[in-house]
N, C-alpha and C positions, 0 to 999 in steps of 0.2 A: 502495498499499500503506500503512497506516496504521501507529506508530509509535508505544511511549508512550517518551519527554523524562524521567524520572526523576532527580530533584533529589536534591543530597545534600548535605548540612553540617552540621560541630559547630555545630550551634544556638548557643554560644554564643557562637561565635565567628564566628556570618551577619557580623554589622555592625559587625562592631568591627578589619576585620584594613584596612591599610591600603588591600588592593585591593576589601575587600567593596564588594556594589554598593550603589548608594543605589532609594529604589524610583522615584524619576526613568528610570531608565534602566529599568528590568525592564520599566515600561513600554511606554516606552519601544519597546525588544524586542519582545515583542507584538502589541503594534499592526505593524508590523514586517511579523512574520511572520503575525498575520493580512493583511493589506493582502495578501502572498503567494499570501496563497490557501492559505498549508496547512495554515493551523492551524483546529484543531478543536476545544481544548477548551486551559484550562489554568488553573490554581489552585495559591494558592500556600495552603499545608495551616495549619493553628494550632500551636503551643506540644508537642512531642512527651508533657509534663505532658497534655492533657486524650485521649489515649488510650487505647485501648482494647482490646486482644485476644482474640478470639474464637476457644476449639477447642474442638473436640465430638470426643470420646473412650469410647465402647466404648458412643457413646448419652450420653453427660452430659456438658451442653455446660459448657466453662469456664470461666474470665470475670476475667480478666489488669488489671492498669492496665498502660497503658505500652505500648511501640513491643512488635513481638513478640522482638524481638536487645536482648540488649547489645555496643553495638555504639560506637566512636566520633562517627561521622556520624549523623547519622538522617537520613529521609525529608524535605524543606520542600513538594515539592510536584511541578509534571508538567506538560508540553506533550503533545496526545494531537494529531499533526500530519500527516496525508499528506505521507508522496515517493514520487520515481521509485521508488528503491531505497534500500538504505544507504547511501553513499555521501551522499546526499544527507541520508539525516535529525542521520547522521558533521555533518553544515556547520552542518545549522538546529542543533541542541543543543551543536556544542563554541561557538557565535554569544552561547547563554543567559551572561547578565552573572555568577552565580553559579558557575559554571562556572570561574571567576577562584579562588575560594577554596574547592570544593568539588568532586564531581564527579557524570559528570552520566551514566546508563546511556542506554544506546537497547535500546530492545526490540520487537519486530515482534505488531505484535498480532497474534494466535490470533481470529482469524472462527467466531460458534454459528453452527451452523446451527440457529438456530429453525421 
């Protein structure tokens, strides 16, 4: 089954806390997940200041700068993985270095029948 691991962190603090992961550690973990055959995709996102939110209401398009919600933590990146079950997905998510300073939301991917 596919799971999306959404990595959230306080953007301003992500790289400044004592326990913050450095890029080489993050790359090494991604390589390890890839080497295990579970990695389908992974990407870090640009700063939340580059986000644009799009809404369609009553046939009218609304565009606003920034993320869709005012929150303390922002979406920083994701891992799309293949896992046996939720427990295995949680184990992979728990190893993501940014989980030490933020959080990782694990969600099953619903397959679209196209």
